[in-house]
A tleap script that builds the chain and sets N, CA, C and O, in Angstrom:
source leaprc.protein.ff14SB
mol = sequence {
  NMET PRO PHE SER LEU PHE LEU PHE GLY VAL
  HIE SER LEU PRO LYS CYS PRO LYS CYS GLY
  ALA GLU ILE GLU GLU LEU VAL ASP LEU THR
  ARG GLY LEU VAL GLU TYR ARG LEU TYR LEU
  ALA GLY GLY ARG PRO GLU TRP GLU LYS ALA
  ASP VAL VAL GLU SER GLU ASN VAL CYS TYR
  TYR CYS PRO GLU CYS HIE GLU GLU ILE PHE
  ASN ASP PHE GLU LYS ALA ILE ALA PHE LEU
  LYS GLY GLU GLU CARG
}
set mol.1.N position { 0.858 -1.180 0.000 }
set mol.1.CA position { 0.000 0.000 0.000 }
set mol.1.C position { 0.899 1.236 0.000 }
set mol.1.O position { 1.825 1.321 0.807 }
set mol.2.N position { 0.639 2.200 -0.896 }
set mol.2.CA position { 1.472 3.402 -0.921 }
set mol.2.C position { 1.460 4.126 0.423 }
set mol.2.O position { 0.448 4.149 1.123 }
set mol.3.N position { 2.588 4.708 0.762 }
set mol.3.CA position { 2.737 5.431 2.012 }
set mol.3.C position { 1.664 6.501 2.168 }
set mol.3.O position { 1.195 6.744 3.280 }
set mol.4.N position { 1.267 7.149 1.062 }
set mol.4.CA position { 0.289 8.233 1.127 }
set mol.4.C position { -1.058 7.769 1.674 }
set mol.4.O position { -1.750 8.543 2.336 }
set mol.5.N position { -1.443 6.514 1.407 }
set mol.5.CA position { -2.718 6.029 1.933 }
set mol.5.C position { -2.659 5.896 3.447 }
set mol.5.O position { -3.664 6.125 4.120 }
set mol.6.N position { -1.505 5.532 3.999 }
set mol.6.CA position { -1.361 5.481 5.448 }
set mol.6.C position { -1.533 6.876 6.054 }
set mol.6.O position { -2.086 7.018 7.144 }
set mol.7.N position { -1.059 7.897 5.349 }
set mol.7.CA position { -1.212 9.271 5.831 }
set mol.7.C position { -2.684 9.654 5.930 }
set mol.7.O position { -3.075 10.428 6.804 }
set mol.8.N position { -3.503 9.104 5.022 }
set mol.8.CA position { -4.931 9.391 5.035 }
set mol.8.C position { -5.674 8.529 6.044 }
set mol.8.O position { -6.873 8.721 6.245 }
set mol.9.N position { -4.993 7.581 6.686 }
set mol.9.CA position { -5.646 6.712 7.648 }
set mol.9.C position { -6.436 5.583 7.003 }
set mol.9.O position { -7.334 5.021 7.631 }
set mol.10.N position { -6.112 5.242 5.757 }
set mol.10.CA position { -6.810 4.172 5.065 }
set mol.10.C position { -6.195 2.841 5.472 }
set mol.10.O position { -4.982 2.657 5.372 }
set mol.11.N position { -7.029 1.914 5.932 }
set mol.11.CA position { -6.532 0.616 6.370 }
set mol.11.C position { -7.011 -0.511 5.468 }
set mol.11.O position { -6.430 -1.596 5.492 }
set mol.12.N position { -8.043 -0.290 4.680 }
set mol.12.CA position { -8.489 -1.283 3.707 }
set mol.12.C position { -8.518 -0.616 2.339 }
set mol.12.O position { -8.783 0.580 2.218 }
set mol.13.N position { -8.246 -1.399 1.333 }
set mol.13.CA position { -8.163 -0.844 -0.010 }
set mol.13.C position { -9.546 -0.641 -0.615 }
set mol.13.O position { -10.439 -1.468 -0.429 }
set mol.14.N position { -9.722 0.462 -1.340 }
set mol.14.CA position { -10.992 0.658 -2.044 }
set mol.14.C position { -11.097 -0.323 -3.208 }
set mol.14.O position { -10.085 -0.814 -3.710 }
set mol.15.N position { -12.315 -0.602 -3.629 }
set mol.15.CA position { -12.545 -1.515 -4.751 }
set mol.15.C position { -13.045 -0.738 -5.956 }
set mol.15.O position { -13.872 0.166 -5.839 }
set mol.16.N position { -12.529 -1.111 -7.106 }
set mol.16.CA position { -12.958 -0.490 -8.357 }
set mol.16.C position { -14.440 -0.782 -8.576 }
set mol.16.O position { -14.847 -1.943 -8.536 }
set mol.17.N position { -15.253 0.248 -8.807 }
set mol.17.CA position { -16.681 0.030 -9.040 }
set mol.17.C position { -16.976 -0.654 -10.381 }
set mol.17.O position { -18.091 -1.127 -10.601 }
set mol.18.N position { -16.000 -0.706 -11.261 }
set mol.18.CA position { -16.196 -1.318 -12.585 }
set mol.18.C position { -15.854 -2.805 -12.578 }
set mol.18.O position { -16.624 -3.618 -13.088 }
set mol.19.N position { -14.681 -3.176 -11.991 }
set mol.19.CA position { -14.240 -4.574 -12.052 }
set mol.19.C position { -14.168 -5.255 -10.691 }
set mol.19.O position { -14.021 -6.475 -10.619 }
set mol.20.N position { -14.271 -4.475 -9.602 }
set mol.20.CA position { -14.255 -5.036 -8.259 }
set mol.20.C position { -12.874 -5.300 -7.688 }
set mol.20.O position { -12.763 -5.780 -6.559 }
set mol.21.N position { -11.820 -5.001 -8.432 }
set mol.21.CA position { -10.461 -5.227 -7.939 }
set mol.21.C position { -10.135 -4.263 -6.801 }
set mol.21.O position { -10.532 -3.098 -6.833 }
set mol.22.N position { -9.411 -4.754 -5.799 }
set mol.22.CA position { -8.898 -3.867 -4.759 }
set mol.22.C position { -7.745 -3.092 -5.370 }
set mol.22.O position { -6.825 -3.679 -5.938 }
set mol.23.N position { -7.796 -1.783 -5.252 }
set mol.23.CA position { -6.751 -0.955 -5.862 }
set mol.23.C position { -6.202 0.020 -4.841 }
set mol.23.O position { -6.934 0.540 -3.999 }
set mol.24.N position { -4.908 0.261 -4.925 }
set mol.24.CA position { -4.253 1.173 -3.997 }
set mol.24.C position { -3.894 2.497 -4.638 }
set mol.24.O position { -3.362 3.395 -3.985 }
set mol.25.N position { -4.190 2.609 -5.930 }
set mol.25.CA position { -3.888 3.847 -6.642 }
set mol.25.C position { -4.779 3.945 -7.867 }
set mol.25.O position { -5.341 2.951 -8.328 }
set mol.26.N position { -4.898 5.141 -8.378 }
set mol.26.CA position { -5.588 5.388 -9.644 }
set mol.26.C position { -4.557 5.881 -10.645 }
set mol.26.O position { -3.536 6.450 -10.259 }
set mol.27.N position { -4.812 5.672 -11.898 }
set mol.27.CA position { -3.952 6.210 -12.942 }
set mol.27.C position { -4.523 7.574 -13.337 }
set mol.27.O position { -5.706 7.689 -13.659 }
set mol.28.N position { -3.687 8.587 -13.310 }
set mol.28.CA position { -4.070 9.955 -13.650 }
set mol.28.C position { -3.679 10.207 -15.103 }
set mol.28.O position { -2.494 10.321 -15.417 }
set mol.29.N position { -4.654 10.292 -15.973 }
set mol.29.CA position { -4.403 10.574 -17.381 }
set mol.29.C position { -4.471 12.091 -17.572 }
set mol.29.O position { -5.514 12.710 -17.362 }
set mol.30.N position { -3.356 12.668 -17.968 }
set mol.30.CA position { -3.260 14.113 -18.130 }
set mol.30.C position { -2.779 14.436 -19.539 }
set mol.30.O position { -1.841 13.826 -20.054 }
set mol.31.N position { -3.441 15.401 -20.140 }
set mol.31.CA position { -3.053 15.881 -21.460 }
set mol.31.C position { -2.264 17.171 -21.247 }
set mol.31.O position { -2.635 18.000 -20.416 }
set mol.32.N position { -1.184 17.336 -21.993 }
set mol.32.CA position { -0.424 18.555 -21.793 }
set mol.32.C position { 0.531 18.881 -22.915 }
set mol.32.O position { 0.750 18.095 -23.836 }
set mol.33.N position { 1.086 20.058 -22.804 }
set mol.33.CA position { 2.128 20.515 -23.714 }
set mol.33.C position { 3.447 20.430 -22.964 }
set mol.33.O position { 3.595 20.973 -21.869 }
set mol.34.N position { 4.393 19.745 -23.566 }
set mol.34.CA position { 5.695 19.568 -22.939 }
set mol.34.C position { 6.743 20.249 -23.805 }
set mol.34.O position { 6.749 20.103 -25.027 }
set mol.35.N position { 7.622 20.989 -23.158 }
set mol.35.CA position { 8.695 21.688 -23.858 }
set mol.35.C position { 9.950 20.812 -23.828 }
set mol.35.O position { 10.360 20.332 -22.771 }
set mol.36.N position { 10.547 20.613 -24.993 }
set mol.36.CA position { 11.789 19.847 -25.104 }
set mol.36.C position { 12.865 20.731 -25.707 }
set mol.36.O position { 12.569 21.682 -26.431 }
set mol.37.N position { 14.099 20.415 -25.407 }
set mol.37.CA position { 15.245 21.070 -26.044 }
set mol.37.C position { 15.767 20.116 -27.110 }
set mol.37.O position { 16.012 18.943 -26.828 }
set mol.38.N position { 15.936 20.603 -28.311 }
set mol.38.CA position { 16.461 19.823 -29.418 }
set mol.38.C position { 17.886 20.264 -29.680 }
set mol.38.O position { 18.161 21.455 -29.829 }
set mol.39.N position { 18.792 19.300 -29.736 }
set mol.39.CA position { 20.198 19.622 -29.999 }
set mol.39.C position { 20.837 18.456 -30.751 }
set mol.39.O position { 20.248 17.382 -30.872 }
set mol.40.N position { 22.033 18.683 -31.247 }
set mol.40.CA position { 22.774 17.638 -31.943 }
set mol.40.C position { 23.825 17.058 -31.011 }
set mol.40.O position { 24.544 17.793 -30.334 }
set mol.41.N position { 23.908 15.738 -30.980 }
set mol.41.CA position { 24.929 15.029 -30.194 }
set mol.41.C position { 25.589 14.037 -31.143 }
set mol.41.O position { 24.975 13.054 -31.559 }
set mol.42.N position { 26.823 14.302 -31.471 }
set mol.42.CA position { 27.508 13.431 -32.426 }
set mol.42.C position { 26.871 13.465 -33.800 }
set mol.42.O position { 26.898 12.474 -34.530 }
set mol.43.N position { 26.295 14.614 -34.155 }
set mol.43.CA position { 25.658 14.764 -35.452 }
set mol.43.C position { 24.236 14.216 -35.524 }
set mol.43.O position { 23.594 14.291 -36.571 }
set mol.44.N position { 23.741 13.661 -34.410 }
set mol.44.CA position { 22.382 13.099 -34.383 }
set mol.44.C position { 21.479 13.960 -33.504 }
set mol.44.O position { 21.927 14.498 -32.491 }
set mol.45.N position { 20.205 14.094 -33.888 }
set mol.45.CA position { 19.286 14.881 -33.053 }
set mol.45.C position { 18.990 14.172 -31.724 }
set mol.45.O position { 18.797 12.957 -31.683 }
set mol.46.N position { 18.961 14.938 -30.672 }
set mol.46.CA position { 18.619 14.455 -29.330 }
set mol.46.C position { 17.610 15.421 -28.726 }
set mol.46.O position { 17.654 16.622 -28.995 }
set mol.47.N position { 16.698 14.895 -27.908 }
set mol.47.CA position { 15.699 15.707 -27.239 }
set mol.47.C position { 15.863 15.549 -25.744 }
set mol.47.O position { 16.127 14.454 -25.249 }
set mol.48.N position { 15.707 16.642 -25.033 }
set mol.48.CA position { 15.762 16.633 -23.572 }
set mol.48.C position { 14.534 17.376 -23.048 }
set mol.48.O position { 14.265 18.512 -23.437 }
set mol.49.N position { 13.797 16.711 -22.158 }
set mol.49.CA position { 12.606 17.346 -21.597 }
set mol.49.C position { 13.019 18.561 -20.779 }
set mol.49.O position { 13.895 18.468 -19.920 }
set mol.50.N position { 12.395 19.685 -21.042 }
set mol.50.CA position { 12.734 20.918 -20.353 }
set mol.50.C position { 11.682 21.301 -19.317 }
set mol.50.O position { 12.021 21.651 -18.186 }
set mol.51.N position { 10.401 21.235 -19.702 }
set mol.51.CA position { 9.361 21.718 -18.791 }
set mol.51.C position { 7.987 21.287 -19.302 }
set mol.51.O position { 7.797 21.054 -20.495 }
set mol.52.N position { 7.039 21.185 -18.375 }
set mol.52.CA position { 5.639 21.003 -18.752 }
set mol.52.C position { 5.045 22.402 -18.829 }
set mol.52.O position { 4.960 23.105 -17.823 }
set mol.53.N position { 4.639 22.794 -20.013 }
set mol.53.CA position { 4.168 24.158 -20.244 }
set mol.53.C position { 2.724 24.318 -19.790 }
set mol.53.O position { 2.368 25.325 -19.177 }
set mol.54.N position { 1.902 23.332 -20.088 }
set mol.54.CA position { 0.479 23.403 -19.771 }
set mol.54.C position { -0.025 21.974 -19.616 }
set mol.54.O position { 0.382 21.082 -20.360 }
set mol.55.N position { -0.913 21.760 -18.645 }
set mol.55.CA position { -1.476 20.419 -18.506 }
set mol.55.C position { -2.933 20.505 -18.072 }
set mol.55.O position { -3.365 21.476 -17.450 }
set mol.56.N position { -3.678 19.454 -18.421 }
set mol.56.CA position { -5.095 19.386 -18.092 }
set mol.56.C position { -5.423 17.931 -17.772 }
set mol.56.O position { -5.154 17.038 -18.576 }
set mol.57.N position { -6.000 17.696 -16.605 }
set mol.57.CA position { -6.388 16.350 -16.234 }
set mol.57.C position { -7.561 15.900 -17.094 }
set mol.57.O position { -8.518 16.648 -17.293 }
set mol.58.N position { -7.482 14.682 -17.597 }
set mol.58.CA position { -8.555 14.126 -18.411 }
set mol.58.C position { -9.430 13.227 -17.552 }
set mol.58.O position { -10.650 13.393 -17.520 }
set mol.59.N position { -8.811 12.267 -16.850 }
set mol.59.CA position { -9.585 11.365 -16.004 }
set mol.59.C position { -8.662 10.556 -15.096 }
set mol.59.O position { -7.439 10.576 -15.237 }
set mol.60.N position { -9.281 9.852 -14.172 }
set mol.60.CA position { -8.598 8.913 -13.291 }
set mol.60.C position { -9.201 7.551 -13.563 }
set mol.60.O position { -10.422 7.394 -13.539 }
set mol.61.N position { -8.341 6.545 -13.827 }
set mol.61.CA position { -8.890 5.238 -14.147 }
set mol.61.C position { -8.233 4.123 -13.355 }
set mol.61.O position { -7.159 4.290 -12.776 }
set mol.62.N position { -8.907 2.979 -13.344 }
set mol.62.CA position { -8.465 1.798 -12.605 }
set mol.62.C position { -7.219 1.208 -13.267 }
set mol.62.O position { -7.207 1.010 -14.482 }
set mol.63.N position { -6.163 0.924 -12.484 }
set mol.63.CA position { -4.962 0.329 -13.071 }
set mol.63.C position { -5.149 -1.135 -13.469 }
set mol.63.O position { -4.306 -1.692 -14.172 }
set mol.64.N position { -6.239 -1.764 -13.029 }
set mol.64.CA position { -6.492 -3.171 -13.354 }
set mol.64.C position { -7.315 -3.332 -14.632 }
set mol.64.O position { -6.901 -4.035 -15.554 }
set mol.65.N position { -8.479 -2.681 -14.689 }
set mol.65.CA position { -9.368 -2.846 -15.853 }
set mol.65.C position { -9.270 -1.687 -16.844 }
set mol.65.O position { -9.813 -1.771 -17.946 }
set mol.66.N position { -8.586 -0.612 -16.466 }
set mol.66.CA position { -8.378 0.563 -17.328 }
set mol.66.C position { -9.664 1.307 -17.667 }
set mol.66.O position { -9.729 2.021 -18.668 }
set mol.67.N position { -10.686 1.137 -16.829 }
set mol.67.CA position { -11.939 1.864 -17.023 }
set mol.67.C position { -11.897 3.173 -16.240 }
set mol.67.O position { -11.380 3.223 -15.124 }
set mol.68.N position { -12.442 4.224 -16.831 }
set mol.68.CA position { -12.511 5.518 -16.148 }
set mol.68.C position { -13.415 5.409 -14.929 }
set mol.68.O position { -14.519 4.870 -15.004 }
set mol.69.N position { -12.927 5.933 -13.798 }
set mol.69.CA position { -13.726 5.936 -12.575 }
set mol.69.C position { -14.154 7.358 -12.228 }
set mol.69.O position { -15.306 7.590 -11.865 }
set mol.70.N position { -13.229 8.308 -12.339 }
set mol.70.CA position { -13.516 9.704 -11.994 }
set mol.70.C position { -12.898 10.637 -13.023 }
set mol.70.O position { -11.958 10.273 -13.730 }
set mol.71.N position { -13.442 11.843 -13.092 }
set mol.71.CA position { -12.805 12.914 -13.853 }
set mol.71.C position { -12.645 14.151 -12.973 }
set mol.71.O position { -12.449 15.261 -13.468 }
set mol.72.N position { -12.732 13.941 -11.669 }
set mol.72.CA position { -12.647 15.027 -10.695 }
set mol.72.C position { -11.621 14.655 -9.621 }
set mol.72.O position { -11.713 13.588 -9.014 }
set mol.73.N position { -10.654 15.530 -9.392 }
set mol.73.CA position { -9.572 15.279 -8.433 }
set mol.73.C position { -10.096 15.022 -7.027 }
set mol.73.O position { -9.665 14.075 -6.370 }
set mol.74.N position { -11.021 15.854 -6.560 }
set mol.74.CA position { -11.538 15.710 -5.198 }
set mol.74.C position { -12.231 14.359 -4.997 }
set mol.74.O position { -12.080 13.734 -3.948 }
set mol.75.N position { -12.984 13.914 -5.996 }
set mol.75.CA position { -13.655 12.612 -5.903 }
set mol.75.C position { -12.641 11.474 -5.932 }
set mol.75.O position { -12.813 10.470 -5.241 }
set mol.76.N position { -11.594 11.626 -6.723 }
set mol.76.CA position { -10.548 10.596 -6.784 }
set mol.76.C position { -9.852 10.460 -5.430 }
set mol.76.O position { -9.596 9.344 -4.979 }
set mol.77.N position { -9.542 11.585 -4.778 }
set mol.77.CA position { -8.898 11.554 -3.463 }
set mol.77.C position { -9.850 10.960 -2.430 }
set mol.77.O position { -9.432 10.151 -1.601 }
set mol.78.N position { -11.120 11.350 -2.469 }
set mol.78.CA position { -12.103 10.793 -1.532 }
set mol.78.C position { -12.211 9.280 -1.701 }
set mol.78.O position { -12.329 8.557 -0.711 }
set mol.79.N position { -12.174 8.795 -2.933 }
set mol.79.CA position { -12.219 7.361 -3.203 }
set mol.79.C position { -11.016 6.657 -2.575 }
set mol.79.O position { -11.172 5.628 -1.919 }
set mol.80.N position { -9.820 7.210 -2.773 }
set mol.80.CA position { -8.615 6.595 -2.209 }
set mol.80.C position { -8.621 6.617 -0.674 }
set mol.80.O position { -8.056 5.735 -0.027 }
set mol.81.N position { -9.264 7.630 -0.113 }
set mol.81.CA position { -9.383 7.706 1.349 }
set mol.81.C position { -10.452 6.742 1.884 }
set mol.81.O position { -10.534 6.509 3.090 }
set mol.82.N position { -11.264 6.186 0.984 }
set mol.82.CA position { -12.335 5.296 1.404 }
set mol.82.C position { -13.628 6.015 1.705 }
set mol.82.O position { -14.554 5.413 2.248 }
set mol.83.N position { -13.717 7.298 1.363 }
set mol.83.CA position { -14.912 8.094 1.638 }
set mol.83.C position { -15.946 7.988 0.536 }
set mol.83.O position { -17.124 8.263 0.765 }
set mol.84.N position { -15.530 7.597 -0.647 }
set mol.84.CA position { -16.453 7.496 -1.786 }
set mol.84.C position { -16.268 6.119 -2.406 }
set mol.84.O position { -15.156 5.740 -2.774 }
set mol.85.N position { -17.341 5.387 -2.517 }
set mol.85.CA position { -17.262 4.014 -3.067 }
set mol.85.C position { -18.101 3.905 -4.302 }
set mol.85.O position { -18.168 2.838 -4.911 }
savepdb mol mol.pdb
quit
């Protein structure tokens, strides 16, 4: 169980409402613009991640069945705390 769930006082794992699996985390799907630096190394192009310029959360989904459970951060946190089933 991730350390963060212990901080929330969670002692039992929440269950995915779609597949019923006990899950200790949600996958956060975020869409964004990422800035990279392009340079030549030995005559070949190389990219280095520089910064996330803009991001937008799309949804939170189950890591077992990959079904969307939430699209709201507060509801996702409440679910992990065991407050929302």
